[in-house]
N, C-alpha and C positions, 0 to 999 in steps of 0.2 A: 504494500500500500504506500502511496506517495504522501509526502508531507503536504498538508493544506497550505495554500497560498492565495494571494489576491493580486490581481493585476488590473489597473484601470484601463478602460478602452474609451478613448475620446471619440466623439462623433463630430465630424466637421463637414463643411460644405465643399471644400476644395482640398482633397487629400494631398495632392502633390505640393500645393503651396504650404500646407501645414507642415509636411515633412521638411521642406526647405527651411521654414521658419524655425522649427525646433532644432534642426542641425546648426543653423547659423547663429542662433541666439543662446541656446542653453547647452550647446555642445553634444547634442544627441548623435548617436550613430545608428544608421538604418541597418537592421538585421535582415529583414525581408519585406517584400511588397508583393501582394497579389491583387491583380486588377482584372475586371471583366474586359471583353473585347472593346467595349465603349470607352474604356479608360477609367471608369469608376473604381476607386480603390475599395476593395471589400475587406482587406486586412493588411495592416503593416505593423511591424514591431520595431520599436526604437529603444535603444539603451542609453541611459544617462547614469554614469558611474556604474554601480552594481545593480541598478534597478532597470526594469523593462516595463514599458507601457505600449499599448496597442492603439491603433486608430482605424476608423472606418468612415466612409463617406455616408452622408445622410441618404436615406432611402424612404420614400413615402410609405407610411404605415408600419415601418420596421425600425428605423433609427432616425432620431430627430436631434438636430444640433442645437446648442444654446442660442444661436442666432435666430432660428425658427421659433424657439420657445420664448424668446425675449429675455434670456438670461440663464444663468446656471447657479444652482444652490451648492455646488461642489467646489471646495477649495483644494488646490493641489499645492503642497508645500515642497519647494525646491531648495534644498540646503546646498550652499555653494561657498567657496572661499572668499569671493568678492561680490557681495550683493549689489553694490553700486554699479559695478561694471556689467553684470548680467542684466540688471534692471535697465540700464542705459541702452544696451544692445537690443533688448526686447522693445523698448520704447521707440528706438530708431527704426526698427523693422515693422512698426505699426501697432504695437501694444499701447493700451491706454492706462495711465496711472490712476488707480482707484484710491490708494493710500500711499503717499510718498515713502520711500525707504528712509528709515530713521532708527536711532537707537531706541530699544524698547526696555522696559523695566525688568523683564524676565531674562535678560542677558543675550538678547539677539538684536542684530541690526536687520530690519526687514521692512518690507512694504508689500503692497498688493497691486498686481497688474492684470488687466483683461487682455488676453491675446486677440489677434484679429479674427479668431474663430469662435470667440465668446467664452473661452475657458478662463477661469480665475486662478492666478498663480500667486502664492505667497513666496516671494524671493527672500531667503533667510540666510543669515550668516551668524555663527556663534561668535560672540565677542566676550562672553564672560560665562564661566562654568558655575552654576548655582545649584544648590540643593533644592529639593521640593519645599523645605521649610523656609529657605531664604526667599524663594519666589512667593510663597504664601504670605510671608511677612511684608514684602514689598507691595503685594496686591492689597493687603489690609491697610497699609499706610496710605495708599492712593485714595481710598474711599473716605 
């Protein structure tokens, strides 16, 4: 029996453009891509660091993208060495800043961006190692 795992699958309107965006902005590596004769991508896998995510193109009645839904309730956290550089690359490639990247009380430098395909990314960098108790104390002090 295999070990349980979870892998996000992003639904997008333009798979080829999405793959190019993720490769150029977050350093993804394309592992495979399967497309119908029409060119519609039915499955692609991308690796970022040790993690893999999939994407597929929107298909009526089967897969719906955040653009068609009017937004996404899902937040994808991307931990990187330089949040400012990755955020700037994403913004330069068409992502919209939702929350600017800044130092946070819980020991991270992070912000939120919406990529051109409607997916929300928290771009995060560890700047301070804190225990759960230290984070809880800082949270309590903020209120």
